[in-house]
C-alpha positions as CSV (number, residue, x, y, z in Angstrom):
1,M,71.6,122.8,91.5
2,Q,69.3,123.4,94.5
3,L,70.7,120.7,96.7
4,S,70.9,121.7,100.3
5,Y,74.2,121.4,102.2
6,K,75.3,122.8,105.5
7,M,76.9,126.2,104.9
8,E,79.4,127.7,107.4
9,I,80.0,131.5,107.3
10,S,82.9,133.0,109.1
11,P,84.5,136.4,109.2
12,D,87.9,136.6,107.5
13,L,90.0,138.1,110.2
14,D,93.1,138.3,108.0
15,E,91.7,139.8,104.8
16,G,88.3,141.2,105.8
17,G,85.0,140.1,104.4
18,Y,83.6,136.6,104.9
19,V,84.5,133.0,104.1
20,I,81.9,130.4,103.2
21,S,82.5,126.6,103.2
22,F,80.4,123.5,102.8
23,P,81.7,120.8,105.2
24,E,80.0,118.1,103.2
25,L,81.7,119.2,100.0
26,P,85.5,118.8,100.6
27,G,87.5,121.7,99.3
28,C,84.4,123.8,98.4
29,L,85.0,127.2,99.8
30,T,84.8,130.8,98.7
31,C,84.8,134.4,100.1
32,G,83.4,137.8,99.5
33,E,83.7,141.4,100.9
34,T,80.1,141.3,102.1
35,I,77.8,138.5,103.2
36,E,75.7,139.1,100.1
37,Q,78.7,138.8,97.8
38,A,80.0,135.7,99.6
39,L,76.5,134.0,99.3
40,K,76.5,134.7,95.6
41,N,80.0,133.4,95.3
42,A,79.0,130.3,97.3
43,E,76.4,129.3,94.8
44,D,79.0,129.6,92.0
45,A,81.6,127.7,94.0
46,K,79.1,124.9,94.7
47,Q,78.2,124.6,91.0
48,E,81.9,124.5,90.0
49,W,82.6,121.9,92.7
50,Y,79.9,119.6,91.2
51,I,81.4,120.1,87.7
52,A,84.9,119.2,89.0
53,Q,83.5,116.1,90.6
54,M,81.9,114.9,87.4
55,D,85.2,115.4,85.5
56,D,87.1,113.1,87.9
């Protein structure tokens, strides 16, 4: 699953940490307490997004 998509990283001003979204993958978003954790979670979220799309 090494397809490249634009990734947007934003600080989570309400909860702390960081939020990552993929604008080209509607509804695919995740967060983490550190950027490193958020990036790892983003790979997992992208994979789960693909799986959910195949199930539809």
